[in-house]
N, C-alpha and C positions, 0 to 999 in steps of 0.2 A: 386114780383120779385125782388126790390130789394134784398132780403134778399136772394132769390136763388142765384142771382148775387153774392152777397158778401160772401156766404157760396162755391161757384165755384171759386172764384178770390182765398179766404182763402183755400183752396184746390191744388189750383195749386203753391199758394206761398208756400205751404207745401210740395209737390210734388217734386218742385224746389228745396229747400233746402234738402231735404235728397238726391236726385241726387249729388245736388254740395258736400253735405257731405261725400256719398260715393266714389265721384270722391275723395275728396283730402284724404282720407282714403288711397284710393289704391296708390295716387301719395308720400302720407307721409310713406310707409311701408319701414322699417328697410330692408338693403341689406340680403341676407339669409347669413348663415353660412356656411363656409364647413369645416367638421371634418375630419382631416388627421390622420390615427390611424400608426403608427411608429412602427414596429415589433420591440422584442428585438434585441441587435447584436448577432451574432452567439458567442457560447461559444467554444473556443480553446480545442481538441480532443488530450490528450496524446497518443502520440506517445506509441507501443504496447510495453511491457517485452517482452525482451528477456526469453523465455519458458528453465528452467532448464534440462539440461540432466540427465540421468539418472547415479545413481552410481553401483559401483561394489566395492563390500567388501568381505573379506576372511574371514571366520568363523571358527576355532580353538576349541579344548578343547573338554568339555562334552555336548556334542550338540548331537544330534539324530544323522546327517549327515558330520561328523566331516571333515574337512581339505577342506569344499565347496567353491567355491565363488556365490555369489546370485548379480543380478541385481535388485537395489529398486531404487525407483523412487525419485529425488532428496528431501532432507527432513526428512528423514526414520531416525529412530533411532534405537538404541542398539537391543530393544527388538523385532522390526519386523525384524532386522539379525538373530536371534536367533529364533523367527519365520519361518523365511524363512530354516533355519538349520535341522527343526522337530523339535525346543525345546529343554529343557533341559534334561539331561540323569538323573538319581538318584543318580547319582554321582557330581552334579554339585554341586558349592560351591558360588551358589545367591549372599550373602553380598557380593560378592567382583564383583560383576557385576553392573554398572552404566543403568541401563536397557533406561533411560530418556536420553543418552548421544546420542549426534546428530553425524549421521553420513558422512563422507566425502568420494571422490571417493580413492578408492586404502587404505581403513584404512584397517585391521585387528580387528575383535573383538575373542578375547581367554574368551573362560569362564574355568576357574580353577577349581580343583576337592577339594571335601570336605577334601581331605587329607592336602590343601594349605590351609594355615592359611593368608599367604600373595602373594601378585601377584607374579607371577614369574618374575623374573627377564631379561632384553630384550626382553620383550612382550609388545606391545603397548598396551596403556591403552583402558579399553572397548570404550570409546569417541572419540578416535581417535587419540591423541595427545595433545598437547598443543596450537598450529596454532590458530589463529583466525581467522575466515574469517569476514572481515569487511562488505561483503552483504548480509550475512545472522545474524548475529551476535546479541543477546536482549545486552538492555541494562546495562545490567548485568557481561554481557562476555566485554563489552568493557570498560565499568566503573574498571576492573580489568586490563586495559592494563597503563603502563606508561604514566604521566604526560597525563591521560583521565580521567577527573571526570565529575560528571553524567551530568551537561550543556554541554559540548564538545562534551558526548557518544551522547546526543541527538540531536544536532548536526549534528552529522556525520548519524544517520538515519535518519532525518526531510531531508539533501540532498540527500541521495540515495535513498528516495522515492521521491525527486519532479527530480532529474537531471537522476535517473538511477543508475545503479551498478557501483562502482569503480574497474575498471581494470589496475590500477598500483601505488606503492606507491605515486608517484606525483599527482593524482587526489585528495589525501586527501590534498594538500597545499590548496586548495580550502574551506575548510570548516572554517570557523571562529573559533579563537582558537588554532589552528593547525601549526606552525610553525617549520623551519628547525630542529633545537633541538629534538620536539618529532617526528618527521619523522626517524631520525635518530633511537629512541631508539625502533621505531615500526616497523623495519625494519624486522628484525628476526622472530618476534612474530605473523607475518599477514600474510594473504593469501586471495585471488582475487577468485579464482575458486566457 
């Protein structure tokens, strides 16, 4: 009987130790960890840019519909105006027409005859004149202006893409590298429409 009492005592001690170990384990459990998910901050949405208005051009010379006005989308080229006027006639001197010229509102596109070897005096150039629109000009067009090098031309393009189109000459003063002397030289050579 003593061995069964000893076995029972050992069993009870073992059960007590297991219970105490379990209680200690539960009491010494680490605190739960809270996970917080922070969404990324919202990004700013750029303001919508102004939609350019259609332009009106006047097409003369050796085209199927001479002396006609045509409404074209902003950014159209001389080739678009000639197509709107029905295309070239057989007498058109195509070599004197810059088909890639960008049109502006109010431009006149004149297609000379093959009998003409030089552009006719007094008529506008096929690309619509010499004023540079700083809101649509390419890097090459801007570099052709006085006191505007490639770096400043790129700054003009970057500025108008970030801040929107220029509306007047003094707006260009905000572009780094352009000062009052440059503005004076540009005044008669640029436009903003």
